[in-house]
N, CA, C and O atoms as a GROMACS GRO file, in nm:
protein
  392
    1MET      N    1   0.609   0.914   1.518
    1MET     CA    2   0.469   0.868   1.496
    1MET      C    3   0.469   0.726   1.448
    1MET      O    4   0.542   0.688   1.357
    2ASN      N    5   0.382   0.648   1.513
    2ASN     CA    6   0.364   0.508   1.470
    2ASN      C    7   0.270   0.502   1.346
    2ASN      O    8   0.152   0.535   1.353
    3LYS      N    9   0.330   0.460   1.235
    3LYS     CA   10   0.252   0.456   1.116
    3LYS      C   11   0.214   0.311   1.084
    3LYS      O   12   0.291   0.224   1.044
    4ASP      N   13   0.070   0.299   1.110
    4ASP     CA   14   0.017   0.164   1.096
    4ASP      C   15  -0.026   0.135   0.951
    4ASP      O   16  -0.127   0.189   0.908
    5VAL      N   17   0.042   0.055   0.878
    5VAL     CA   18   0.018   0.014   0.742
    5VAL      C   19  -0.003  -0.137   0.738
    5VAL      O   20   0.086  -0.216   0.771
    6ILE      N   21  -0.122  -0.173   0.697
    6ILE     CA   22  -0.153  -0.314   0.687
    6ILE      C   23  -0.160  -0.348   0.534
    6ILE      O   24  -0.223  -0.277   0.456
    7ILE      N   25  -0.094  -0.457   0.495
    7ILE     CA   26  -0.101  -0.495   0.342
    7ILE      C   27  -0.137  -0.633   0.335
    7ILE      O   28  -0.079  -0.719   0.401
    8SER      N   29  -0.238  -0.659   0.251
    8SER     CA   30  -0.281  -0.798   0.221
    8SER      C   31  -0.278  -0.824   0.081
    8SER      O   32  -0.287  -0.731   0.000
    9GLY      N   33  -0.263  -0.956   0.042
    9GLY     CA   34  -0.272  -0.988  -0.100
    9GLY      C   35  -0.377  -1.093  -0.126
    9GLY      O   36  -0.400  -1.177  -0.039
   10VAL      N   37  -0.442  -1.093  -0.238
   10VAL     CA   38  -0.535  -1.190  -0.281
   10VAL      C   39  -0.480  -1.243  -0.415
   10VAL      O   40  -0.458  -1.168  -0.510
   11HIS      N   41  -0.459  -1.379  -0.417
   11HIS     CA   42  -0.416  -1.445  -0.540
   11HIS      C   43  -0.284  -1.396  -0.588
   11HIS      O   44  -0.251  -1.402  -0.706
   12LEU      N   45  -0.206  -1.345  -0.490
   12LEU     CA   46  -0.061  -1.308  -0.534
   12LEU      C   47   0.025  -1.324  -0.403
   12LEU      O   48  -0.025  -1.321  -0.291
   13GLU      N   49   0.155  -1.341  -0.427
   13GLU     CA   50   0.242  -1.363  -0.315
   13GLU      C   51   0.291  -1.222  -0.271
   13GLU      O   52   0.336  -1.143  -0.354
   14LEU      N   53   0.283  -1.194  -0.144
   14LEU     CA   54   0.331  -1.060  -0.093
   14LEU      C   55   0.468  -1.084  -0.045
   14LEU      O   56   0.489  -1.136   0.065
   15THR      N   57   0.568  -1.046  -0.131
   15THR     CA   58   0.714  -1.061  -0.098
   15THR      C   59   0.744  -0.946  -0.008
   15THR      O   60   0.664  -0.852  -0.001
   16GLU      N   61   0.859  -0.948   0.065
   16GLU     CA   62   0.904  -0.847   0.158
   16GLU      C   63   0.930  -0.725   0.074
   16GLU      O   64   0.899  -0.614   0.117
   17ALA      N   65   0.986  -0.740  -0.044
   17ALA     CA   66   1.026  -0.633  -0.137
   17ALA      C   67   0.893  -0.554  -0.173
   17ALA      O   68   0.888  -0.431  -0.164
   18LEU      N   69   0.788  -0.630  -0.213
   18LEU     CA   70   0.659  -0.566  -0.254
   18LEU      C   71   0.599  -0.492  -0.132
   18LEU      O   72   0.551  -0.380  -0.148
   19LYS      N   73   0.601  -0.550  -0.013
   19LYS     CA   74   0.551  -0.481   0.104
   19LYS      C   75   0.625  -0.361   0.139
   19LYS      O   76   0.568  -0.265   0.190
   20GLN      N   77   0.766  -0.361   0.111
   20GLN     CA   78   0.842  -0.234   0.140
   20GLN      C   79   0.810  -0.138   0.039
   20GLN      O   80   0.807  -0.020   0.076
   21ILE      N   81   0.785  -0.164  -0.084
   21ILE     CA   82   0.759  -0.073  -0.188
   21ILE      C   83   0.621   0.000  -0.145
   21ILE      O   84   0.613   0.122  -0.153
   22VAL      N   85   0.520  -0.073  -0.102
   22VAL     CA   86   0.395  -0.022  -0.068
   22VAL      C   87   0.404   0.077   0.062
   22VAL      O   88   0.336   0.179   0.070
   23ARG      N   89   0.492   0.035   0.159
   23ARG     CA   90   0.514   0.124   0.272
   23ARG      C   91   0.584   0.245   0.234
   23ARG      O   92   0.554   0.350   0.290
   24GLU      N   93   0.674   0.241   0.144
   24GLU     CA   94   0.753   0.358   0.102
   24GLU      C   95   0.662   0.452   0.031
   24GLU      O   96   0.679   0.572   0.051
   25LYS      N   97   0.566   0.411  -0.051
   25LYS     CA   98   0.474   0.485  -0.125
   25LYS      C   99   0.367   0.547  -0.028
   25LYS      O  100   0.318   0.658  -0.050
   26ALA      N  101   0.334   0.473   0.078
   26ALA     CA  102   0.239   0.522   0.169
   26ALA      C  103   0.287   0.633   0.258
   26ALA      O  104   0.208   0.704   0.318
   27GLU      N  105   0.419   0.648   0.266
   27GLU     CA  106   0.468   0.756   0.342
   27GLU      C  107   0.415   0.893   0.287
   27GLU      O  108   0.394   0.989   0.361
   28LYS      N  109   0.395   0.897   0.155
   28LYS     CA  110   0.342   1.020   0.091
   28LYS      C  111   0.209   1.057   0.163
   28LYS      O  112   0.184   1.175   0.186
   29LEU      N  113   0.128   0.961   0.198
   29LEU     CA  114  -0.001   0.986   0.259
   29LEU      C  115   0.022   1.042   0.403
   29LEU      O  116  -0.048   1.135   0.444
   30PHE      N  117   0.114   0.988   0.475
   30PHE     CA  118   0.124   1.031   0.616
   30PHE      C  119   0.178   1.172   0.634
   30PHE      O  120   0.177   1.226   0.745
   31ARG      N  121   0.227   1.234   0.524
   31ARG     CA  122   0.286   1.365   0.541
   31ARG      C  123   0.176   1.472   0.553
   31ARG      O  124   0.201   1.586   0.592
   32HIS      N  125   0.053   1.429   0.518
   32HIS     CA  126  -0.058   1.523   0.518
   32HIS      C  127  -0.101   1.566   0.661
   32HIS      O  128  -0.118   1.684   0.694
   33GLU      N  129  -0.116   1.458   0.741
   33GLU     CA  130  -0.191   1.482   0.869
   33GLU      C  131  -0.163   1.374   0.968
   33GLU      O  132  -0.162   1.254   0.938
   34GLY      N  133  -0.140   1.419   1.089
   34GLY     CA  134  -0.111   1.329   1.198
   34GLY      C  135  -0.240   1.259   1.252
   34GLY      O  136  -0.234   1.181   1.347
   35ARG      N  137  -0.351   1.291   1.190
   35ARG     CA  138  -0.475   1.228   1.245
   35ARG      C  139  -0.505   1.096   1.174
   35ARG      O  140  -0.607   1.035   1.205
   36ILE      N  141  -0.420   1.046   1.076
   36ILE     CA  142  -0.444   0.922   1.022
   36ILE      C  143  -0.412   0.814   1.122
   36ILE      O  144  -0.305   0.810   1.182
   37ILE      N  145  -0.509   0.730   1.136
   37ILE     CA  146  -0.502   0.624   1.235
   37ILE      C  147  -0.432   0.498   1.182
   37ILE      O  148  -0.344   0.439   1.244
   38ARG      N  149  -0.482   0.459   1.054
   38ARG     CA  150  -0.428   0.339   0.990
   38ARG      C  151  -0.454   0.348   0.842
   38ARG      O  152  -0.545   0.417   0.797
   39VAL      N  153  -0.370   0.276   0.767
   39VAL     CA  154  -0.385   0.269   0.616
   39VAL      C  155  -0.376   0.114   0.588
   39VAL      O  156  -0.282   0.043   0.624
   40ARG      N  157  -0.482   0.074   0.520
   40ARG     CA  158  -0.488  -0.065   0.469
   40ARG      C  159  -0.489  -0.079   0.323
   40ARG      O  160  -0.564  -0.012   0.252
   41PHE      N  161  -0.403  -0.167   0.275
   41PHE     CA  162  -0.393  -0.194   0.131
   41PHE      C  163  -0.427  -0.329   0.099
   41PHE      O  164  -0.384  -0.418   0.173
   42GLU      N  165  -0.500  -0.358  -0.004
   42GLU     CA  166  -0.532  -0.488  -0.050
   42GLU      C  167  -0.490  -0.491  -0.196
   42GLU      O  168  -0.540  -0.411  -0.274
   43LEU      N  169  -0.399  -0.581  -0.235
   43LEU     CA  170  -0.342  -0.603  -0.369
   43LEU      C  171  -0.411  -0.739  -0.422
   43LEU      O  172  -0.405  -0.844  -0.358
   44ILE      N  173  -0.470  -0.727  -0.531
   44ILE     CA  174  -0.543  -0.832  -0.589
   44ILE      C  175  -0.511  -0.864  -0.728
   44ILE      O  176  -0.505  -0.774  -0.812
   45HIS      N  177  -0.488  -0.992  -0.758
   45HIS     CA  178  -0.458  -1.032  -0.894
   45HIS      C  179  -0.579  -1.114  -0.939
   45HIS      O  180  -0.612  -1.215  -0.877
   46VAL      N  181  -0.645  -1.069  -1.049
   46VAL     CA  182  -0.764  -1.135  -1.102
   46VAL      C  183  -0.732  -1.185  -1.243
   46VAL      O  184  -0.654  -1.122  -1.315
   47THR      N  185  -0.790  -1.291  -1.280
   47THR     CA  186  -0.788  -1.341  -1.414
   47THR      C  187  -0.914  -1.303  -1.494
   47THR      O  188  -1.023  -1.357  -1.476
   48THR      N  189  -0.891  -1.213  -1.579
   48THR     CA  190  -1.012  -1.159  -1.666
   48THR      C  191  -0.976  -1.176  -1.813
   48THR      O  192  -0.865  -1.206  -1.855
   49LYS      N  193  -1.084  -1.154  -1.884
   49LYS     CA  194  -1.064  -1.148  -2.032
   49LYS      C  195  -0.994  -1.018  -2.074
   49LYS      O  196  -0.928  -1.017  -2.178
   50ASP      N  197  -1.006  -0.909  -1.998
   50ASP     CA  198  -0.944  -0.789  -2.023
   50ASP      C  199  -0.820  -0.775  -1.952
   50ASP      O  200  -0.823  -0.749  -1.831
   51PRO      N  201  -0.703  -0.790  -2.016
   51PRO     CA  202  -0.567  -0.786  -1.947
   51PRO      C  203  -0.532  -0.651  -1.890
   51PRO      O  204  -0.435  -0.637  -1.815
   52GLU      N  205  -0.616  -0.544  -1.927
   52GLU     CA  206  -0.600  -0.413  -1.860
   52GLU      C  207  -0.644  -0.402  -1.729
   52GLU      O  208  -0.614  -0.304  -1.661
   53MET      N  209  -0.724  -0.507  -1.679
   53MET     CA  210  -0.786  -0.515  -1.553
   53MET      C  211  -0.738  -0.620  -1.464
   53MET      O  212  -0.813  -0.669  -1.380
   54GLU      N  213  -0.608  -0.659  -1.478
   54GLU     CA  214  -0.561  -0.778  -1.410
   54GLU      C  215  -0.520  -0.754  -1.265
   54GLU      O  216  -0.534  -0.843  -1.181
   55PHE      N  217  -0.471  -0.635  -1.234
   55PHE     CA  218  -0.420  -0.602  -1.099
   55PHE      C  219  -0.514  -0.492  -1.033
   55PHE      O  220  -0.544  -0.394  -1.101
   56ILE      N  221  -0.559  -0.504  -0.911
   56ILE     CA  222  -0.647  -0.420  -0.840
   56ILE      C  223  -0.570  -0.372  -0.713
   56ILE      O  224  -0.523  -0.457  -0.637
   57ALA      N  225  -0.556  -0.258  -0.691
   57ALA     CA  226  -0.501  -0.207  -0.560
   57ALA      C  227  -0.610  -0.126  -0.495
   57ALA      O  228  -0.663  -0.030  -0.550
   58LYS      N  229  -0.642  -0.174  -0.370
   58LYS     CA  230  -0.747  -0.101  -0.298
   58LYS      C  231  -0.681  -0.035  -0.170
   58LYS      O  232  -0.589  -0.094  -0.114
   59GLY      N  233  -0.722   0.078  -0.128
   59GLY     CA  234  -0.672   0.148  -0.020
   59GLY      C  235  -0.782   0.200   0.075
   59GLY      O  236  -0.887   0.240   0.025
   60HIS      N  237  -0.767   0.201   0.196
   60HIS     CA  238  -0.860   0.229   0.307
   60HIS      C  239  -0.784   0.312   0.405
   60HIS      O  240  -0.695   0.260   0.472
   61ILE      N  241  -0.817   0.443   0.417
   61ILE     CA  242  -0.743   0.524   0.512
   61ILE      C  243  -0.847   0.551   0.632
   61ILE      O  244  -0.956   0.605   0.613
   62GLU      N  245  -0.802   0.510   0.754
   62GLU     CA  246  -0.887   0.537   0.870
   62GLU      C  247  -0.843   0.669   0.931
   62GLU      O  248  -0.727   0.684   0.968
   63ILE      N  249  -0.928   0.757   0.940
   63ILE     CA  250  -0.904   0.882   1.005
   63ILE      C  251  -1.015   0.922   1.098
   63ILE      O  252  -1.116   0.854   1.107
   64GLN      N  253  -0.998   1.033   1.169
   64GLN     CA  254  -1.096   1.091   1.251
   64GLN      C  255  -1.201   1.145   1.162
   64GLN      O  256  -1.175   1.244   1.094
   65GLY      N  257  -1.326   1.085   1.156
   65GLY     CA  258  -1.425   1.126   1.058
   65GLY      C  259  -1.449   1.009   0.961
   65GLY      O  260  -1.410   0.895   0.989
   66PRO      N  261  -1.511   1.038   0.849
   66PRO     CA  262  -1.530   0.938   0.748
   66PRO      C  263  -1.403   0.888   0.691
   66PRO      O  264  -1.312   0.964   0.658
   67ASP      N  265  -1.397   0.763   0.678
   67ASP     CA  266  -1.278   0.702   0.618
   67ASP      C  267  -1.269   0.736   0.472
   67ASP      O  268  -1.370   0.771   0.410
   68ILE      N  269  -1.154   0.726   0.417
   68ILE     CA  270  -1.123   0.753   0.277
   68ILE      C  271  -1.092   0.621   0.208
   68ILE      O  272  -1.005   0.548   0.255
   69VAL      N  273  -1.158   0.586   0.101
   69VAL     CA  274  -1.149   0.459   0.030
   69VAL      C  275  -1.126   0.492  -0.117
   69VAL      O  276  -1.182   0.586  -0.172
   70ALA      N  277  -1.041   0.408  -0.178
   70ALA     CA  278  -1.018   0.425  -0.330
   70ALA      C  279  -0.961   0.287  -0.383
   70ALA      O  280  -0.914   0.204  -0.305
   71SER      N  281  -0.969   0.268  -0.514
   71SER     CA  282  -0.907   0.158  -0.576
   71SER      C  283  -0.858   0.200  -0.715
   71SER      O  284  -0.903   0.299  -0.772
   72ALA      N  285  -0.764   0.121  -0.765
   72ALA     CA  286  -0.714   0.144  -0.895
   72ALA      C  287  -0.693   0.009  -0.965
   72ALA      O  288  -0.660  -0.089  -0.898
   73THR      N  289  -0.712   0.001  -1.098
   73THR     CA  290  -0.697  -0.118  -1.168
   73THR      C  291  -0.605  -0.100  -1.298
   73THR      O  292  -0.621  -0.001  -1.371
   74SER      N  293  -0.519  -0.187  -1.323
   74SER     CA  294  -0.436  -0.180  -1.448
   74SER      C  295  -0.384  -0.311  -1.482
   74SER      O  296  -0.416  -0.408  -1.414
   75ASN      N  297  -0.302  -0.322  -1.587
   75ASN     CA  298  -0.234  -0.443  -1.623
   75ASN      C  299  -0.106  -0.467  -1.551
   75ASN      O  300  -0.038  -0.565  -1.582
   76ASP      N  301  -0.065  -0.382  -1.457
   76ASP     CA  302   0.065  -0.392  -1.391
   76ASP      C  303   0.043  -0.362  -1.236
   76ASP      O  304  -0.013  -0.259  -1.197
   77LEU      N  305   0.089  -0.454  -1.157
   77LEU     CA  306   0.063  -0.429  -1.012
   77LEU      C  307   0.115  -0.296  -0.959
   77LEU      O  308   0.047  -0.223  -0.886
   78TYR      N  309   0.249  -0.266  -1.003
   78TYR     CA  310   0.307  -0.143  -0.955
   78TYR      C  311   0.241  -0.017  -1.001
   78TYR      O  312   0.231   0.081  -0.927
   79LYS      N  313   0.192  -0.020  -1.135
   79LYS     CA  314   0.112   0.094  -1.180
   79LYS      C  315  -0.017   0.105  -1.101
   79LYS      O  316  -0.060   0.216  -1.068
   80SER      N  317  -0.078  -0.007  -1.071
   80SER     CA  318  -0.211   0.006  -0.989
   80SER      C  319  -0.174   0.062  -0.852
   80SER      O  320  -0.251   0.146  -0.804
   81ILE      N  321  -0.066   0.026  -0.783
   81ILE     CA  322  -0.031   0.088  -0.658
   81ILE      C  323  -0.004   0.237  -0.678
   81ILE      O  324  -0.052   0.316  -0.597
   82ASP      N  325   0.069   0.279  -0.779
   82ASP     CA  326   0.097   0.419  -0.807
   82ASP      C  327  -0.025   0.499  -0.818
   82ASP      O  328  -0.040   0.603  -0.753
   83LEU      N  329  -0.125   0.447  -0.912
   83LEU     CA  330  -0.250   0.504  -0.928
   83LEU      C  331  -0.332   0.519  -0.810
   83LEU      O  332  -0.399   0.621  -0.791
   84LEU      N  333  -0.329   0.412  -0.723
   84LEU     CA  334  -0.399   0.414  -0.590
   84LEU      C  335  -0.349   0.530  -0.496
   84LEU      O  336  -0.425   0.608  -0.437
   85ILE      N  337  -0.215   0.531  -0.489
   85ILE     CA  338  -0.152   0.631  -0.400
   85ILE      C  339  -0.191   0.774  -0.447
   85ILE      O  340  -0.217   0.863  -0.366
   86GLN      N  341  -0.192   0.792  -0.576
   86GLN     CA  342  -0.231   0.929  -0.628
   86GLN      C  343  -0.373   0.961  -0.595
   86GLN      O  344  -0.401   1.074  -0.556
   87LYS      N  345  -0.473   0.860  -0.610
   87LYS     CA  346  -0.602   0.886  -0.577
   87LYS      C  347  -0.623   0.920  -0.425
   87LYS      O  348  -0.695   1.013  -0.388
   88LEU      N  349  -0.558   0.839  -0.342
   88LEU     CA  350  -0.568   0.859  -0.198
   88LEU      C  351  -0.507   0.992  -0.154
   88LEU      O  352  -0.554   1.059  -0.062
   89ASP      N  353  -0.402   1.024  -0.222
   89ASP     CA  354  -0.331   1.147  -0.194
   89ASP      C  355  -0.420   1.267  -0.209
   89ASP      O  356  -0.432   1.352  -0.121
   90ARG      N  357  -0.490   1.271  -0.336
   90ARG     CA  358  -0.577   1.379  -0.372
   90ARG      C  359  -0.693   1.383  -0.275
   90ARG      O  360  -0.730   1.490  -0.227
   91GLN      N  361  -0.754   1.262  -0.246
   91GLN     CA  362  -0.870   1.256  -0.157
   91GLN      C  363  -0.838   1.308  -0.012
   91GLN      O  364  -0.917   1.380   0.050
   92ILE      N  365  -0.722   1.270   0.034
   92ILE     CA  366  -0.682   1.315   0.173
   92ILE      C  367  -0.657   1.461   0.179
   92ILE      O  368  -0.691   1.528   0.276
   93SER      N  369  -0.592   1.515   0.062
   93SER     CA  370  -0.577   1.660   0.049
   93SER      C  371  -0.696   1.741   0.053
   93SER      O  372  -0.702   1.845   0.118
   94ASP      N  373  -0.797   1.690  -0.021
   94ASP     CA  374  -0.926   1.751  -0.029
   94ASP      C  375  -0.999   1.746   0.115
   94ASP      O  376  -1.057   1.845   0.160
   95HIS      N  377  -0.994   1.636   0.177
   95HIS     CA  378  -1.056   1.605   0.305
   95HIS      C  379  -1.003   1.715   0.406
   95HIS      O  380  -1.082   1.787   0.466
   96PHE      N  381  -0.874   1.726   0.421
   96PHE     CA  382  -0.814   1.817   0.519
   96PHE      C  383  -0.822   1.959   0.487
   96PHE      O  384  -0.810   2.044   0.575
   97ARG      N  385  -0.841   1.989   0.360
   97ARG     CA  386  -0.853   2.131   0.307
   97ARG      C  387  -0.983   2.184   0.348
   97ARG      O  388  -0.999   2.302   0.381
   98ASN      N  389  -1.077   2.094   0.345
   98ASN     CA  390  -1.223   2.137   0.381
   98ASN      C  391  -1.250   2.142   0.528
   98ASN      O  392  -1.361   2.175   0.569
   0.00000   0.00000   0.00000
């Protein structure tokens, strides 16, 4: 199965290692259903007065039917990615269960 994963970064450098980590974590989403068309991730670094809100990870899963969208924010990029994958995993499980 061709797993289409698109990763973009805003105000941060997307290294190959970072892209590989996101792809590996995205594998968890693809185990649910073959009807996933594409998964897009946007990783954002923002400068705010609240250091707990410095990194935002957004995810968009294109499927047959309404798309699934989520985001997670924290003070660590990898934590934001983990939180995002957990949210998307729950949403996609709920979607295909119904």
